[in-house]
Every structure is written in structure tokens, then in C-alpha cells.
C-alpha positions as CSV (number, residue, x, y, z in Angstrom):
1,M,-34.6,73.3,125.6
2,S,-35.3,76.6,124.1
3,L,-32.8,79.4,124.2
4,R,-35.1,81.5,126.4
5,I,-35.3,78.8,129.0
6,A,-31.6,78.1,128.9
7,V,-30.8,81.8,129.4
8,A,-33.3,82.1,132.3
9,L,-31.8,78.9,133.8
10,A,-28.3,80.2,133.4
11,A,-29.3,83.6,135.0
12,T,-30.9,81.8,137.9
13,I,-27.9,79.5,138.5
14,G,-25.5,82.5,138.2
15,A,-27.6,84.6,140.7
16,G,-27.5,81.6,143.1
17,M,-23.8,81.5,142.9
18,L,-23.5,85.2,143.6
19,M,-25.8,85.0,146.5
20,S,-23.9,82.2,148.0
21,S,-20.7,84.3,148.5
22,A,-20.0,85.2,152.1
23,A,-20.3,88.9,151.4
24,E,-23.8,88.4,150.1
25,A,-24.9,86.1,152.9
26,R,-27.2,87.6,155.5
27,P,-27.1,86.9,159.2
28,E,-29.2,83.9,160.0
29,M,-30.2,81.9,163.1
30,V,-28.6,78.5,163.0
31,G,-28.5,75.4,165.2
32,V,-25.3,74.9,167.2
33,H,-24.1,72.3,169.7
34,G,-21.1,73.3,171.6
35,D,-19.5,74.2,174.9
36,Y,-20.0,78.0,174.7
37,A,-22.2,80.0,177.1
38,P,-25.0,82.1,175.7
39,G,-23.7,85.5,174.8
40,T,-20.3,84.3,173.6
41,I,-19.0,85.4,170.3
42,V,-17.2,82.6,168.4
43,V,-15.2,83.4,165.2
44,R,-14.3,80.4,163.0
45,T,-11.7,81.9,160.8
46,G,-11.6,78.8,158.5
47,E,-15.3,79.2,157.8
48,R,-15.1,83.0,157.8
49,R,-18.1,83.1,160.0
50,L,-18.9,84.7,163.4
51,Y,-21.4,83.1,165.7
52,L,-23.2,84.9,168.5
53,I,-24.3,82.0,170.8
54,L,-28.0,82.7,171.8
55,D,-28.6,79.5,173.8
56,Q,-27.3,75.9,173.9
57,D,-29.0,75.1,170.6
58,H,-29.0,78.4,168.6
59,A,-26.7,81.1,167.3
60,M,-26.8,84.1,165.0
61,R,-24.3,83.5,162.2
62,Y,-22.7,86.3,160.2
63,P,-20.2,86.3,157.3
64,V,-16.8,87.9,158.2
65,G,-13.5,88.7,156.7
66,V,-10.5,87.5,158.7
67,G,-6.7,87.7,158.9
68,K,-4.8,87.1,155.8
69,T,-1.9,84.6,155.7
70,G,0.6,85.4,158.5
71,K,-1.9,87.7,160.3
72,Q,-4.3,85.1,161.6
73,W,-4.6,84.4,165.3
74,A,-6.6,82.2,167.7
75,G,-7.5,82.6,171.3
76,T,-9.9,83.8,173.9
77,T,-10.5,87.5,174.7
78,S,-13.4,89.8,175.3
79,I,-15.0,93.0,174.0
80,E,-13.0,95.9,175.6
81,G,-14.8,98.9,174.1
82,K,-17.6,99.8,171.7
83,Y,-17.5,102.7,169.3
84,Q,-19.8,104.1,166.6
85,N,-18.1,105.8,163.6
86,P,-14.7,105.5,165.2
87,A,-11.6,107.3,164.0
88,W,-8.8,104.9,163.0
89,S,-5.1,105.0,163.5
90,P,-3.2,102.3,161.6
91,P,-1.2,99.9,163.7
92,A,2.6,99.9,163.0
93,D,2.5,96.9,160.7
94,V,-0.2,98.4,158.5
95,K,1.7,101.7,158.5
96,H,4.9,99.9,157.5
97,D,3.2,98.1,154.6
98,H,1.4,101.3,153.5
99,P,3.4,104.3,154.6
100,S,1.2,106.8,152.7
101,I,-1.8,106.1,155.0
102,P,-2.6,109.0,157.2
103,D,-1.8,108.7,160.9
104,V,-5.5,109.1,161.7
105,I,-8.6,108.6,159.4
106,P,-11.7,110.3,160.9
107,G,-14.8,108.3,161.7
108,G,-17.4,108.5,158.9
109,S,-14.7,108.9,156.2
110,P,-15.2,106.4,153.2
111,Q,-11.4,105.7,153.6
112,N,-11.9,104.6,157.2
113,P,-11.6,100.8,157.3
114,M,-13.6,100.5,160.6
115,G,-17.0,101.2,158.9
116,V,-19.9,102.3,161.0
117,A,-18.9,100.6,164.3
118,A,-16.1,98.8,166.0
119,M,-15.7,96.7,169.1
120,T,-12.1,96.5,170.3
121,L,-10.8,93.3,171.8
122,A,-8.9,93.1,175.1
123,G,-5.2,92.4,175.0
124,G,-3.4,95.3,173.5
125,G,-5.8,97.2,171.3
126,E,-4.5,95.9,168.0
127,Y,-7.6,93.9,167.0
128,A,-11.3,94.7,166.7
129,I,-14.5,93.3,165.3
130,H,-15.6,96.1,163.0
131,G,-17.6,97.1,160.0
132,T,-16.2,97.9,156.6
133,N,-16.7,100.3,153.7
134,V,-15.5,97.6,151.3
135,P,-18.3,95.0,151.5
136,N,-16.7,92.7,148.9
137,S,-13.8,92.1,151.3
138,V,-16.2,90.2,153.7
139,G,-15.8,86.5,153.3
140,G,-12.1,86.6,152.6
141,F,-8.7,86.4,154.3
142,V,-8.2,90.1,154.1
143,S,-7.2,91.8,157.3
144,Y,-4.2,92.3,159.6
145,G,-6.1,90.2,162.2
146,C,-9.3,92.1,162.7
147,I,-12.7,90.6,162.2
148,R,-14.4,92.5,159.4
149,M,-18.2,92.6,159.0
150,L,-20.7,94.2,156.7
151,N,-21.9,97.5,158.2
152,P,-25.5,96.3,158.7
153,D,-24.2,93.2,160.5
154,I,-21.8,95.0,162.8
155,S,-24.7,97.4,163.7
156,D,-26.9,94.3,164.6
157,L,-24.1,92.6,166.6
158,Y,-23.2,95.9,168.3
159,Q,-26.8,96.2,169.7
160,R,-26.7,92.6,170.9
161,V,-23.5,92.5,173.0
162,S,-21.8,94.6,175.7
163,V,-18.4,95.4,176.9
164,G,-17.0,92.2,178.6
165,T,-18.7,89.8,176.1
166,P,-16.4,86.8,175.7
167,V,-14.9,86.3,172.2
168,V,-13.3,83.0,171.1
169,V,-11.4,82.9,167.8
170,T,-10.6,79.5,166.4
171,R,-9.0,78.4,163.1
């Protein structure tokens, strides 16, 4: 094998490895078989994937970042509110761990962890499905319990669902 072929092969394999990371993955339609009604959002934290169930056999699948160790949760809830370019106030546990964080970060700020859109979840206002201005965090165990998506992906999902959409989070 010539050096040129070996370098090209190594570059191709390396590019494939980079593209296979969750943060580089694009939303895709996938086959599903389950007990969820069309329109349900299912988050599988172990996979770090969010599924929007389209019908009994298909879903849109998106890469997500999920709760880090000690911050993960599972259960059933629903979309309580939808916001574009939301301001963000850090919850008490975030503020405790990072006391220098401002009490409010305006929407649109590069320091705002909500990205371009957020959908709050019912049950206390602590959790949301939201975008991020740190795209390489998608695909990891990175949050305080929120579901973090790439900004283009949260924009797509935002258009597809409404307030009241059921959300199921599993481990």
C-alpha cells in the first residue's frame, strides 16, 4: 500500500469516527416499535437520543446531552411552555456550584445555555428541552437534568410539537 493511499484511508477512517459522534449526528427518521402514541417525545438517556414518535413504526431521532451523574431523572411529563431565545435564570443547584453566574442571562447571549429555543417541562420548572451554544456538549452526560440539543435540532423539534406534548424520559 502506498503512503498516499494509507494517508487517504486514515483520513477517511478518522473522518468517519468524527462523524459518528453524537454531536455530529443529524436528525434522522428511524424505525421504532413501541407503546408510545404518535407525537410523544421519548428521551433515552443511556443512548443520549431523543425520539419524536411520528407513527407506530417511525420516529425522528436526535442526538442530545443529558443529566450528568447524580442529576439524571426518569419519568413522564409534558411540554409546559415554548420559548424562542429565552432568558435564563440558573436554578439553585447550578448557582450553588457556580456562584459567579449572573442571576439572569439574557436570551441571545452566547453565555446563555438555553441556545435558540427552550421547551419547559411540567412539574416545577427546573427542567427543559433546549438548545445549546456549546455544540460539543451534545452527546454527553453534561447537564443538571435538562435535555440539551443542537440549535438546528431544537428549532426543528420546536416546530413539530406543541404545549401539552407528552414527554417520557427513560434511562
